[in-house]
SELO-901798 format. One record per residue (C-alpha): x, y, z; residue in three letters. Coordinates in steps of 0.02 Angstrom, whole numbers, padded with zeros to 5 digits, always signed. Each point is the difference from the previous one (the first is absolute). Layout:
XYZALA;...
! end
This chain:
-00541+01774-00580MET;-00082-00125-00120THR;+00057+00108-00146GLU;+00175+00007+00074ALA;+00007-00188+00017LEU;-00054-00021-00180SER;+00126+00127-00060ALA;+00136-00086+00100ALA;-00011-00156-00104GLY;-00129-00125+00065ALA;-00030-00134-00131ARG;-00152-00108-00037PRO;-00041-00153+00104ALA;+00076-00166-00054HIS;+00168+00082-00036SER;+00135+00064+00114TRP;-00056+00166+00072ASN;+00119+00145+00030LEU;-00010+00159+00103LEU;+00143+00123+00024ARG;+00027+00174+00070THR;+00078+00065-00160GLU;-00115+00135-00067GLY;-00078+00032+00171ILE;+00032+00173+00075ALA;+00133-00016+00138PRO;-00117+00067+00133GLY;-00132-00132-00042GLU;+00112-00153-00012ARG;-00015-00060+00181LEU;-00189+00007-00002GLU;-00001-00083-00171PHE;+00111-00139+00067TRP;-00107-00025+00155ARG;-00158-00011-00105HIS;+00080-00117-00128ALA;+00070-00123+00126THR;-00156+00004+00109SER;-00107-00043-00151THR;+00106-00152-00039LEU;+00032-00056+00180PHE;-00091+00028+00166PRO;+00006+00187+00040PRO;+00153+00076+00084THR;+00071+00169+00047GLN;+00159+00067-00080VAL;+00116+00127+00078ARG;+00156+00090-00058ARG;+00091+00159+00054ALA;-00051+00079-00165SER;-00054-00047-00174GLY;+00159+00067-00075GLU;+00100-00135-00088GLY;-00135-00131+00023PHE;-00029-00126-00139TYR;-00093-00163-00013GLY;-00047-00134-00126ARG;-00113-00148+00027ILE;-00047-00136-00125SER;-00116-00142+00045TRP;-00105-00144-00061GLN;-00137-00105+00076GLU;+00008-00189-00013PHE;-00169-00057+00064GLY;-00007+00055+00182ARG;+00187+00034+00008VAL;+00072+00171-00041THR;+00184+00021-00042LEU;+00072+00177-00002ALA;+00173+00065-00044ASP;+00033+00162+00096ILE;+00145+00122-00023VAL;+00009+00158+00104SER;+00108+00102+00118THR;+00004+00038+00187ASP;-00174+00000+00075ILE;-00096-00061+00153GLU;-00152-00110-00029VAL;-00116-00045+00144SER;-00169-00081+00027ARG;-00103+00051+00151THR;-00144-00079+00094GLU;-00118+00128-00076ALA;+00043-00061-00176GLN;-00036-00183+00033ILE;-00166-00055-00074ALA;-00093-00165+00012SER;+00031-00038-00184GLY;+00189+00017+00009ASP;+00029-00188+00010ASP;+00176-00010-00070TRP;+00172-00055+00044TYR;+00138+00094-00088GLU;+00180-00050-00034VAL;+00139+00122-00043ASN;+00148-00064-00099LEU;+00145+00122+00016GLN;+00098+00018-00163VAL;+00097+00162+00029GLU;+00025+00111+00152GLY;-00059-00036+00177THR;-00164+00008+00095THR;-00027+00022+00186ALA;-00162-00091+00039PHE;-00103-00015+00160ALA;-00160-00096+00038GLN;-00068-00092+00150GLY;+00142+00055+00114GLY;+00134-00066-00119ARG;+00129+00111-00085ASP;+00109-00061-00143VAL;+00113+00069-00137ILE;-00030-00074-00172ALA;+00151+00002-00116ARG;+00012-00061-00181PRO;-00060-00179-00023ARG;-00098+00004+00162THR;-00188-00028+00007MET;-00122+00054+00135LEU;-00178-00053+00037LEU;-00126+00122+00075TYR;-00186+00004+00037ASP;-00117+00134-00068SER;-00111-00023+00153ARG;+00133+00072+00114GLN;+00086+00171+00003PRO;+00176+00007-00069TYR;+00139+00123-00046ARG;+00129-00005-00140MET;+00143+00123-00013LEU;+00102+00012-00161PHE;+00160+00101+00022GLU;+00047+00023-00183GLY;-00027-00071-00173HIS;-00077-00173+00004TYR;-00081-00131-00108ARG;-00122-00117+00082GLN;-00119-00132-00066LEU;-00162-00017+00095SER;-00119-00147+00000LEU;-00179+00015+00061LYS;-00079-00171+00035VAL;-00168-00051+00074PRO;+00006-00003+00190TRP;-00099-00160+00024GLN;+00084-00098-00141ALA;+00171+00024+00078LEU;-00061-00021+00178ARG;-00076-00169-00047ASP;+00169-00060-00063ARG;+00114+00066+00138VAL;-00054-00039+00179PRO;+00075+00120+00126GLY;+00025+00131-00135ILE;-00020+00143+00124ASP;+00167-00050+00076LEU;+00083+00029-00169LEU;-00052+00182-00021ILE;+00150+00116-00023ALA;+00126-00142-00001ARG;+00127+00004-00143PRO;-00025-00135-00131ILE;+00172-00024-00079PRO;+00006-00026-00187ALA;+00148-00117+00024GLU;-00110-00143+00061THR;-00066-00112-00138LEU;-00186+00048+00015PRO;+00048+00181+00031GLY;+00106+00003-00156ARG;-00139-00080-00104PHE;-00122+00136+00057LEU;+00122+00145-00022TYR;+00060-00055-00172ASP;-00177-00040-00058PHE;-00064+00173+00050ALA;+00147+00095-00073THR;-00012-00098-00163THR;-00185+00041-00015LEU;+00040+00185+00021CYS;+00150+00000-00116ASP;-00095-00091-00138LEU;-00168+00076+00041GLY;-00006+00127-00137GLN;-00001-00141-00128GLU;-00173-00045+00063GLY;+00026-00188-00011GLN;-00042-00042+00180ALA;-00178+00068+00000GLN;-00064-00150-00097ALA;+00049-00108+00149PHE;-00065+00114+00138ALA;-00091-00139+00091GLY;+00153-00112+00006ARG;+00113+00143+00052ILE;-00117+00043+00143GLU;+00009-00178+00066ALA;+00190-00010-00024HIS;+00031+00162+00094VAL;-00109-00050+00148ILE;+00078-00174+00008ASP;+00179+00065-00013LEU;-00034+00130+00134LEU;-00081-00127+00115ALA;+00149-00117-00022THR;+00125+00139+00037ALA;-00097+00052+00156LEU;-00020-00179+00061SER;+00188-00022-00010GLY;+00024+00161+00098LEU;-00123-00063+00131GLY;+00108-00151+00041GLU;+00109+00112+00107GLY;-00145+00085+00090VAL;-00065-00076+00162PRO;-00184-00043-00029LEU;-00124-00010+00142SER;+00009-00172+00084ALA;+00022-00092-00164GLY;-00180+00032-00051ARG;+00041+00112-00148GLN;+00135-00121-00058ALA;-00123-00144+00003GLN;-00131+00104-00089LEU;+00129+00040-00133GLY;+00036-00185-00026ARG;-00186-00037-00017VAL;-00026+00140-00126LYS;+00151-00055-00102SER;-00070-00177-00003HIS;-00169+00063-00059VAL;+00070+00114-00136LEU;+00107-00142-00068ALA;-00155-00111-00016ARG;-00131+00131-00036LEU;-00058-00079-00164ASP;-00045-00164+00087ASP;-00191-00008+00010PRO;+00015-00117+00150ASP;+00099+00127+00102LEU;-00109+00013+00155THR;+00034+00057+00179PRO;+00001-00182+00055ALA;+00128-00047-00134ALA;+00108+00149+00047ILE;-00005-00043+00185ALA;+00048-00179-00036GLN;+00145+00051-00113ALA;+00065+00123+00131GLN;-00023-00127+00140GLN;-00111+00113+00104ILE;-00180-00016+00056SER;-00140+00081-00098LEU;-00037+00107+00153ARG;+00181+00061+00005SER;-00011+00046-00184LEU;-00156+00105+00030TYR;+00085+00082+00150GLU;+00149+00050-00108LEU;-00118+00099-00111PHE;-00098+00082+00141GLU;+00101+00160-00010GLY;-00009+00005-00190GLU;-00131+00096-00101PRO;-00069-00165-00070HIS;-00016-00177+00063GLN;+00097-00133-00091VAL;-00134-00059-00125ALA;-00044+00178-00048GLN;+00184+00044-00017TRP;+00028-00146-00119ILE;-00146+00058-00107LYS;+00064+00178-00008LEU;+00174-00058-00051GLN;-00076-00104-00141ARG;-00103+00148-00059LEU;+00155+00110-00005ASP;+00092-00129-00105ARG;-00147-00015-00119ILE;-00009+00189-00014ARG;+00182+00001-00055ALA;-00034-00142-00123ASP;-00142+00099-00079LEU;+00121+00144-00031CYS;+00128-00115-00082ASP;-00002+00010-00192PRO;+00084-00171-00007LEU;-00157-00076+00077GLN;-00132+00095-00097GLN;-00036-00155-00102GLY;-00048-00099+00156LEU;-00185+00001+00049PRO;-00033+00084+00167ILE;-00075-00163+00063THR;+00163-00091-00035THR;+00101+00131+00093ILE;-00117-00005+00150ALA;+00005-00190+00011LEU;+00189+00000-00024LYS;+00016+00117+00149ARG;-00093-00115+00119GLY;-00183+00050-00016PHE;-00117-00148-00021LYS;-00155+00095-00052ASP;+00000+00141-00129PHE;-00159+00081+00064SER;+00073+00012+00174HIS;+00161+00072-00073PHE;-00094+00129-00104SER;-00099+00062+00150ARG;+00157+00007+00107ALA;+00096+00097-00134PHE;-00138+00129-00019ARG;-00014+00019+00189ALA;+00188+00032+00016ARG;+00030+00112-00150TYR;-00171+00073-00039GLY;+00000-00064-00180ILE;-00033-00165-00088SER;+00151-00104-00054PRO;-00049+00018-00183ARG;-00017+00189+00009ALA;+00162+00016+00096PHE;+00097-00101-00128ARG;-00074+00102-00143LYS;+00052+00162+00085SER;+00180-00060+00019GLN;+00034-00084-00167LEU;-00087+00102-00134HIS;
! end
């Protein structure tokens, strides 16, 4: 299968990659497609009445931790089962329908995605997609925790249509389609770190707008969302402390800690992780390669470089200097 993938057109890293069923024996195309898509995204099953008439093409690029894929194929059923879910599959995925329709089901919700509709789904849960004919779909794979940190109550937004007619939805849809349409020129790769941050922020904004119409549990998630938005807007302030946040939000410090009790990290730790993620993106940015790492760390709210360096290594398993060298050489 590795030889088949190579023969089908995979390209080197740091350029747009391409795989297609042209040149694959008709009887092997479905298995080729299953293997190709399950290598790029969390594993799935594919089903079809027969392999006759099946075709598929997928091109993709990685921008930091975000993967953007452009998929063209014909009628097929794609499903992910409990048995295929692994502990390392920590991703949210978003499908942007360009052509054709998709019947999608996850978490007890069923929806039909038509052109210019976007859908969010969770790789940690089983799902089913049914394509009834020719389709083109863009697919975004984004880090599970990064998006969850930005969108409180995100589980309520699974399998809910995100219309591209809303302003944030249109920004996201147009940005993704433009990246794909211009991708072969290779210009975007130089700004991979910035594109990663833009995609996550645009997606979080589009989802937050969608969440305004969803009833959140007893106002807690809505309040948590306001607190997180306040923090992210002031993240570079070195004096951003839990006490300062509580005062600005006109709640007690105890109430602030209680808001974060159901979260993976308490408020101070969450602030630190958000700063580290921003610095990681900065270290990938060629426009900032002339800035010393110390300057970037202090600009992003860290007061002590040694503390920052230890925290960065603990989170990413590599020193800031080595990480920057690996991204910008």
